[in-house]
N, C-alpha and C positions, 0 to 999 in steps of 0.2 A: 498966629496960633502959638500958644505958650509951649514951653519945652515939656511941661508935665503932660499936656494934652497930646503932644506929638508922641510921647512914650506910650501913653495909654492906647492911642490909635495903632501904634506899631505892634504893641502886644496883642491887640485885638485881631489885627491882620494875621499875625503869626499863629495865634490859636485857631483862627478860622482856617488857615492853610492846613494846619495839622488835622483838623476835623474833616476837611475835604479829603485829605490823603487817607485817613482812616476809612472814610466812606468808600473810596476807590478800592482800597485793599479788601474791605469787607465784600464789596460787589464782586471783585475779582475772585475772592475766595468762594463766594456763593456760586459764581459762574463755573468755577472749577468743580465744585461739588455737583452742580447740575450736569456738567460734562461727564462726571463719573457715574451718574445715575444709570445710563444704558448698560453698564457692567452688571448692575443688579438685575436689570430686566432680562439678562442672558441666563440667569439662574432659574430657568423654567423647569418645572417638574414634568419630566417626560414619562408617560406610561411605559413601563417595561417589566420584564420578569427575569430573574436570575436562574439560570439552568441548574437543575439538580437531576442527574441521570439516575434512573431506577430500572428494574426489570419489568417488562410488560406483563409477564406471567410469573407469579411467584413459584409455580410448579417447576420452573426452570432453574430456580436458585438451588444451590447445594446446601443442604442442611446438616448441622452437626450439633453436638451437645457441649455445654459449658461445664467445666470442672474447675474448682479452685486450684490455683497453681502453687500456693504456699499454705500448707496445712500443718498445724502444730498441736501435739498432745500437751496438755497442761497437767502437771503433777507437783507435789511438794517433796522436799528431801526429808521432811519430818512427818510424824503422825499427829493427828489432832482432830478437833471437831470443826466441820466446815461452816464458814460464815460467808454471807453475800457481800460483795464489794459495792462499787459505784453504779452498777447496771443490773437489771433483772437477770436472774440465772435461768434463762430459757433459750432454746434454740432460736436463732434469728436476731438476738440482741446485738446491736451494733455498738462499737466502742471506739474511743480515740486513743492514740499513743499515750502511754504512761498512766492511763486510768487504772484504778485498782479493780481487777475483775473479781477475784475471790481471795479469801484469806482464811487461815486457821485461827481458832480462838487463842488469844495471847494472854489471857488473864493470869495463868500460873507463871508464865515466862516473865510477864511484866512485874509480878510480885517479887520474883527472885531478883530482877534487875533493880527494883526500888530498894530492896533490902541490902543489896551489894553497895548501892550508892550511899545509903545511910551509914553503913559500916565504914566505908571509905571516908566519908565526911568526918566521922569521929577520929579516924586515924590522922586525917589532915590537921585537925585541931591540935592534937598532941605534937605533930610535926611543926606546926606554926609557933608553938611556945618556944621551941628550940631555935627556930629561925629568928624570932624576935630578940632572943638573947645573943645569938652568935652572928647573924647576918641581917640586922634590922632593915637595911636598905632594900631587901627583897621581899619584905613582909606584905606590902600592898598587893603585889601580883598574886600571891598565894591566897590572900583574903578574897580577892575577886574570883579566883579559880574555885574556891570553896562555895561561894555564893551561887555559882552557876551549876552546882551539883544537885539538880532537882530531877525527880523521876520523869517529869513531863518534857524535859529538854534532852537533846543529845549531849553526850559528854563533851565538855569544852576542850579546846586545844591545850596540849600540855605546855606549861610555861617554859620559856627559854631559860636555860641554866648558864650562869656567868661565873660562878666561883667554885673552887674545888671543895670548900667547906659545905656549901649548899648541896653539891653532888653527893658528898659523904652522908649527909643527913637523909637524903632521898633513898639511898641504899639501906641505911639503918632502919628506916621506918617502912620499907617495902612500898614506897609510894608508886614507883613506876610499875611494879608487878601487879598491884591492885588496879591501877589505871588500865593496864592491858587486859586484865580479866573482864572489866566492865565493857571495854571496847569490843571484846569478843562476844559478850552477851548481847550487845546492841546489834552486831552483825547477824547473830542467830535469829533475833526477832525479825529482822528484815526478810528472812527466809520463810516467815509465816505469811507473807503477802505475795501475791502474783500481780505484777504491773504489766499492762499490755505492751508488748514489744513493737507494735505497729497499729495503724488504723485497721479495723477489721470487723469480723462478725463471729458469733458463737455458732458453730455448726453441729455440735452434739453436746449433750449434758448427761453425765452418768451418775452424779450424786446430788443430793438435795441438802438444803440448809440443815444444820445440826447433826448431820450424819457423821460418823467417825471415818476418817480417812487414814489409810495406811501409807507408809513411806513409799514414794515412787508410783503410787496408784494413779492412773489417769482419771481426772475429775471432769474435764471438759476438753473439747477440741475447738480450736479457733483457726480462722483463715483470713488472709488478706482479701479485702473486697474491692481492690482497684486493679489488680493484675490477675488474669485468668488464662486457662488453657482451653482449647476447643479442638475436638477431633472431627475430621471429615474424611470421607472416601471419595476420591475423584479419579477421573481417567488419567492415563499417563500424559495425554495431550494437554489436558487442563493443568496438570501438575507442572509441566515444562513452562506453560504460559504464566502460571502464578509465580513460579520461581523467578521469572524475568521481571515481574512487577516489583518485587522487593516488598513494599508495604501493601498490606491487604486491608480493605475495609470490611468490618463485620456488621451485619444488619439484623434488625428484628423482623418480625412477621409482616410489619407494615412498611418495609423498605427503609426504615430510619436507621441512620448510622449510630451504632452504640459503642464502637471502639475501633481501634486500628492496631495492627501488629504484623507478625511475620511467621513464616514456617519455622518451627523449632526442631521437629524430628519427622522422619518419614519411615514407613514400613511398606515393602513391596508385597502386593496381594495379587498374584497372577497377572491379570491384565489391568488392574487398578493400583492406586497408591493410597495408603492411609496417611493422612497428614495430622500431625499434632502441632497446633499453632499456639503461640503465646501472644496475647494482646492486652492492651491497657484500655480500660473503659473511657468513654467520652464523659467529660464533666456533666453532672446533672442526671446521668443515666443510672438506673439501678439494675443490677444483674444478680441473679441467684444461681446456685448450683443446679445442674441438670436442665437449665433453661435451653430451649432450642435457639440456635443462632444460625445465621445464613451468610454465605458469601456468593457473589455473582460469578458465574463462569466467565473467565476472561475472553473466551471465544464466542460468547453469546451475542448473536446479531440482534437480539430483541432488547438490548440495553438502549434506553433513550430517555426522553423527558416529555412531560405533558405541557402543552402551550395553549394559550387562548386561541380560539378559532381565527380571530382577526389578526393574529401575529404571523400567520402563514399564508402566502399568496403565490399560487402556481408553483408550489414546491420550493419556495424560497423564503428566507427570513432576513430581517435587517438587524445586524449586531451593532452595538455601540462600542467602538474600540478607540480609546484615547480621544474621545470627543468627536469622532467621525462615524458616519453610518457606513457599514460594510455589508454588502449583499452576500448571502451564503445559501447554497443549495442544501436541502435536507430530504430525507426519505420518510414519507408518511406511512406508518405501520397500521394506525387505527384512527378512525374518526368517531368521536362521541358527539353528544348534543352541542356542548359549548367548548370542547377541548379536542386537541389533535395530538396523538402520540407520534413523535418524530425521532429519528436517529441522525447522527452527524454533528452533534454539538458537544462541547466540552463543559464539564462542571465549572460554574462561575461565569460562563458567557452571559452577556446582557442582551436580551432580545427585546427589540422595540415593538410596541403594540400600536398598530396604526388603524 
């Protein structure tokens, strides 16, 4: 056999060996993947229900009334004609922080501001003639400053002064005095607008568009719509138990949680206690003033949850805890067609349905 043929054969054997090795690795990898498949099979969907405790009888819930906890009267420090801002001027309109709620007509004030800027611009031009003669290196910044003196823009920042001669010319032509006057005019115009100090709702409207408003006259009332107060009258026994709970859940008429909070103030009423609670609403829930809200008595023995009939066997249920089945006894309070009301479980428990 020739040397060339021997080399070709050797190369073929080497390539073949590599190919066989790749096949072995591929099969081994495939086998490992196959071995890992049973892990996926363990991800079986098990019929279950997550516990949410409610009161069996709504008549046992303690009811109270919601009131806005932060209410603000809106007025202006100036007189003028009322105009509508970014939202409808009606009770119930909701707004976001920094939205323009209402404003006074600024036509006259804006005319005065525009006239002041025009006069100032002419004054600057005379001032610039002297700058060009005596301090020409500073002329460009003053030309730019003058170009920005337009009625539609806020007053630009006052240029930085570098030379004593420039400073003397500023005093001679009253440049800074006139600048300060316009600055004050702009600040006054800001007082013609009322921007929302928080996310909230208009709770009352006392004036309409185009009506004349007097200085410090209340135009509308606004309130925060995420933090509320609610008043309840409870027994002293329930009060002591609620006080130990710390956080209190607030419910609507259908036992749905609409917020959580705590006791803010208390007033003793002979044998009962009046509670003023502060709470923050649950995201996505809408709450209005005077809405009836409920709390569950902490000593109420009829607090429990509804479970499917086949989840309870002989007064016991199976819970899924850290991947294991745990048997637990419950007390059956009521049986319906397809559901059973039981007590003895915690919110968030996972009950298996068998």
